[in-house]
C-alpha positions as CSV (number, residue, x, y, z in Angstrom):
1,M,100.1,104.3,100.8
2,L,97.7,107.0,99.5
3,A,98.6,106.3,95.9
4,L,98.0,102.6,96.4
5,L,94.7,103.1,98.1
6,A,93.5,105.4,95.3
7,A,94.6,102.9,92.7
8,I,92.5,100.1,94.2
9,G,89.5,102.4,94.6
10,Y,89.6,103.9,98.1
11,Q,89.4,107.6,98.8
12,P,89.7,109.3,102.2
13,V,86.4,110.2,103.9
14,K,88.1,113.0,105.8
15,K,91.5,114.5,106.6
16,A,92.9,115.9,109.8
17,G,96.4,117.4,109.3
18,N,98.6,114.6,107.9
19,E,96.1,111.9,108.9
20,H,93.8,110.6,106.1
21,L,90.8,108.5,107.3
22,F,89.2,105.8,105.1
23,L,86.5,103.2,105.4
24,S,88.7,100.2,106.1
25,P,89.7,98.3,102.9
26,L,90.6,95.3,105.2
27,R,87.1,94.9,106.8
28,D,83.9,94.8,104.8
29,S,81.9,95.6,108.0
30,D,83.4,99.1,108.4
31,T,80.7,101.8,108.4
32,T,82.7,104.7,109.9
33,P,86.2,105.8,108.8
34,S,88.6,103.9,111.1
35,F,91.5,103.2,108.7
36,S,94.1,105.9,109.2
37,V,97.1,106.8,106.9
38,N,99.8,109.1,108.1
39,E,100.9,111.0,105.1
40,T,104.1,112.2,106.7
41,L,105.3,108.8,107.9
42,G,103.8,106.7,105.1
43,C,102.2,104.3,107.6
44,W,98.7,103.0,108.2
45,Y,96.7,101.8,111.2
46,D,93.3,100.0,111.2
47,H,91.6,100.9,114.5
48,G,89.0,98.2,114.1
49,S,91.5,95.4,114.0
50,G,94.4,97.0,115.9
51,K,96.8,96.3,113.0
52,G,99.0,98.7,111.1
53,G,102.4,99.1,109.5
54,N,103.9,100.1,106.2
55,I,102.8,99.6,102.6
56,I,104.2,96.1,102.4
57,D,102.3,95.1,105.6
58,F,99.1,96.4,104.0
59,G,99.7,94.4,100.8
60,L,100.2,91.2,102.8
61,K,96.8,91.8,104.6
62,Y,94.9,93.0,101.5
63,W,96.1,90.1,99.2
64,P,96.5,87.2,101.7
65,Q,96.4,84.7,98.8
66,L,99.7,86.0,97.4
67,A,103.2,85.1,98.4
68,F,105.6,87.8,99.6
69,P,107.4,88.3,96.3
70,E,104.0,88.5,94.5
71,V,102.8,91.2,96.9
72,L,105.9,93.3,96.3
73,E,105.6,92.9,92.5
74,K,101.9,93.8,92.6
75,I,102.5,97.0,94.7
76,A,105.3,98.0,92.3
77,N,103.1,97.5,89.3
78,I,100.1,99.4,90.7
79,I,101.9,102.5,91.9
80,V,104.6,102.8,89.2
81,V,104.9,106.4,88.2
82,R,104.1,106.9,84.5
83,P,105.3,110.0,82.6
84,N,102.7,112.6,82.0
85,K,102.9,113.5,78.3
86,C,101.0,116.7,78.9
87,V,103.8,118.1,81.1
88,E,106.6,119.8,79.3
89,T,109.6,117.4,79.6
90,K,112.2,120.2,79.8
91,R,110.6,121.8,82.8
92,R,112.9,121.8,85.8
93,R,111.6,119.6,88.6
94,T,111.9,120.4,92.2
95,A,113.0,117.5,94.4
96,I,110.4,116.4,97.0
97,K,111.8,116.8,100.5
98,E,111.3,113.8,102.7
99,P,109.7,114.3,106.1
100,H,112.3,114.8,108.8
101,Y,112.0,113.1,112.1
102,Q,114.1,113.4,115.1
103,V,114.2,111.5,118.4
104,L,114.3,114.1,121.2
105,E,114.6,112.0,124.3
106,I,114.4,108.4,125.5
107,K,113.1,107.7,129.0
108,E,112.5,104.7,131.2
109,L,108.8,103.6,131.4
110,G,106.8,105.2,134.2
111,A,107.1,108.9,133.6
112,N,104.3,109.2,131.1
113,R,100.8,108.2,132.4
114,V,99.4,108.0,128.9
115,I,102.0,105.5,127.7
116,R,101.5,103.5,130.9
117,A,97.7,103.4,130.5
118,Y,98.1,102.2,126.9
119,L,100.5,99.3,127.9
120,E,98.3,98.4,130.8
121,N,95.3,98.3,128.5
122,R,97.2,95.9,126.3
123,G,97.9,93.7,129.3
124,I,101.7,93.9,129.0
125,W,102.7,96.6,131.5
126,P,104.6,94.3,133.9
127,A,106.5,92.6,131.1
128,A,107.3,95.8,129.3
129,K,109.2,97.4,132.2
130,G,112.9,97.2,131.5
131,I,112.3,96.3,127.8
132,L,110.3,99.1,126.3
133,K,111.2,102.8,126.5
134,E,109.3,106.1,126.3
135,V,110.3,107.7,123.0
136,Y,109.8,111.4,122.5
137,Y,110.2,112.6,118.9
138,Y,109.0,115.2,116.4
139,V,108.2,115.1,112.7
140,E,108.9,118.1,110.4
141,D,107.4,118.5,106.9
142,A,108.8,120.4,103.9
143,Q,107.3,123.6,105.2
144,K,109.1,123.2,108.5
145,N,105.9,122.5,110.4
146,R,106.9,120.5,113.4
147,K,104.7,118.2,115.5
148,N,105.8,116.5,118.7
149,F,104.8,112.9,119.6
150,F,105.5,110.3,122.2
151,A,105.1,106.5,122.2
152,A,106.2,103.3,123.7
153,G,109.3,102.2,121.8
154,W,111.4,99.1,121.0
155,Q,114.7,99.3,119.2
156,N,115.6,97.1,116.2
157,E,119.0,95.9,115.1
158,L,119.7,99.0,113.1
159,G,119.0,101.3,116.1
160,A,115.7,102.5,114.8
161,W,112.6,102.7,117.0
162,E,109.4,100.7,116.5
163,V,106.8,102.9,118.2
164,R,103.3,102.3,119.4
165,N,100.6,104.3,121.1
166,L,96.8,104.3,121.0
167,H,96.7,106.1,117.7
168,F,99.8,105.1,115.8
169,K,102.0,102.2,114.9
170,G,105.2,102.8,112.9
171,C,109.0,102.9,112.8
172,I,111.3,105.9,113.3
173,G,114.1,105.0,111.1
174,H,114.8,101.9,109.0
175,K,112.9,98.7,109.5
176,A,114.9,95.8,110.8
177,I,114.5,92.7,113.0
178,S,115.1,92.7,116.7
179,F,117.0,89.9,118.5
180,I,117.5,89.1,122.2
181,P,120.2,86.4,122.7
182,G,119.4,83.6,125.2
183,N,119.6,79.9,125.0
184,A,121.8,79.0,122.0
185,D,119.6,76.0,120.9
186,N,116.0,77.4,121.4
187,L,114.4,80.3,119.6
188,C,111.0,81.9,119.8
189,V,109.8,84.0,116.9
190,F,107.2,86.7,116.9
191,E,105.9,89.2,114.3
192,G,105.8,92.2,116.7
193,F,106.9,93.2,120.2
194,M,103.3,93.3,121.6
195,N,102.9,89.6,121.0
196,Y,106.4,88.9,122.4
197,L,105.6,90.8,125.6
198,S,102.3,89.0,125.8
199,W,104.2,85.7,125.6
200,L,106.7,86.9,128.2
201,T,103.8,87.6,130.6
202,D,103.1,83.9,130.6
203,E,106.8,82.8,130.4
204,P,108.7,85.2,132.6
205,F,111.5,82.7,133.4
206,C,112.0,81.2,129.9
207,D,115.6,81.7,128.7
208,D,115.0,81.1,125.0
209,S,116.5,83.5,122.5
210,I,114.0,85.9,121.0
211,L,113.5,87.0,117.4
212,V,110.9,89.7,116.6
213,L,110.5,90.4,112.9
214,N,108.8,93.8,113.4
215,S,107.2,93.3,110.0
216,L,106.3,90.2,108.0
217,A,108.1,91.9,105.1
218,L,111.4,91.0,107.0
219,I,110.6,87.3,107.1
220,Q,113.7,86.3,105.0
221,S,115.9,88.2,107.4
222,G,114.3,86.4,110.2
223,I,114.8,83.0,108.6
224,S,118.5,83.8,108.1
225,K,118.9,84.8,111.7
226,A,117.0,81.6,112.9
227,K,119.0,79.1,110.9
228,P,121.6,78.2,113.7
229,F,118.9,77.2,116.2
230,A,117.9,73.5,116.7
231,D,114.4,74.2,118.1
232,I,112.3,77.1,116.8
233,A,108.8,78.0,118.1
234,T,106.8,80.4,115.9
235,Y,104.0,82.6,117.3
236,F,102.5,84.2,114.2
237,D,98.9,85.5,113.8
238,N,96.0,83.2,113.1
239,D,95.2,84.9,109.9
240,P,96.2,84.4,106.2
241,S,99.4,86.4,106.5
242,G,100.4,84.7,109.8
243,R,99.7,81.3,108.4
244,A,101.8,82.2,105.3
245,A,104.7,83.3,107.5
246,T,104.4,80.1,109.5
247,A,104.5,78.0,106.3
248,A,107.5,80.0,105.0
249,F,109.5,79.3,108.2
250,K,108.5,75.6,108.2
251,E,109.6,75.2,104.6
252,A,112.9,77.0,105.1
253,L,113.6,75.6,108.6
254,P,112.0,72.2,109.2
255,Q,112.9,72.4,112.9
256,S,110.4,75.2,113.4
257,V,107.1,74.3,115.1
258,D,103.9,76.4,115.0
259,H,102.8,77.5,118.5
260,S,99.8,79.5,117.5
261,W,97.6,76.9,119.1
262,V,98.4,78.6,122.4
263,Y,96.0,81.4,121.5
264,E,93.6,79.4,119.4
265,G,90.4,81.3,118.9
266,Y,92.2,84.6,118.9
267,N,94.0,86.4,116.1
268,D,97.2,86.7,118.1
269,Y,98.8,86.4,121.6
270,N,97.9,89.9,122.6
271,D,94.3,89.5,121.6
272,M,94.0,86.6,124.0
273,V,95.7,88.6,126.8
274,T,93.4,91.6,126.4
275,A,90.3,89.5,126.0
276,I,90.7,87.9,129.5
277,P,90.0,90.6,132.1
278,T,92.0,88.8,134.9
279,R,95.1,89.0,132.7
280,I,95.0,92.8,132.8
281,D,97.0,94.5,135.6
282,P,94.5,94.9,138.4
283,G,96.0,98.3,139.3
284,Y,94.7,99.7,136.1
285,I,91.1,100.9,136.7
286,R,89.3,103.3,134.4
């Protein structure tokens, strides 16, 4: 992420530990550094829009006019490592150690007041209970410096954890889709679990099967998983990336129907939920 941002003309305004803060490349109106890149985890989060993810997620947001394969090719072309002719080629190179992360403990929701307050603020606390977990983990760099973190977590098909808190959005482990089996004919598709839980708040008794991509970069995996279903409802964002995902699903699976009209006027389902005060848990008062 840092190499890509530098290549397209963005330098960090300040740095705090492994966090690099930029003026947002996704919003022209940004006047204070609100775009954060975590150097250790290689993820980004834009505080102004509430969006984040990995380098591919960023590419889809930054070049909304490009299709998924074009974004991947563009990223690869920009950050390709070219040999430095000034460096002695026979010099022994030391391998770069990848950051080490380790999940310490998984708990049921309710023990951590900070996580609860975050989910209540997103309007999904009642729906999240029994689905999300509290994930406690640490990240260790090459110098053995360890930092502990906690977040609300959602597990994907590979057993990795999608984690969210007020300051970070990322994945502990390998990215993959998440699937909840239900009705064998009907499927609802979401980009992330925040929007799924927002929908579940409105549809607590619906028995449709659920597919959460966890990243638009996994749309082809999602399409493959969705093929057996006769009726598919998609709930992607009302932005260029979301519309491109909707179109990709419709092209591959004609039985899919765009349901983003439900939150028309908002970027996504969770934006609608948090914008309506009566939708927030009345027990949460700050």
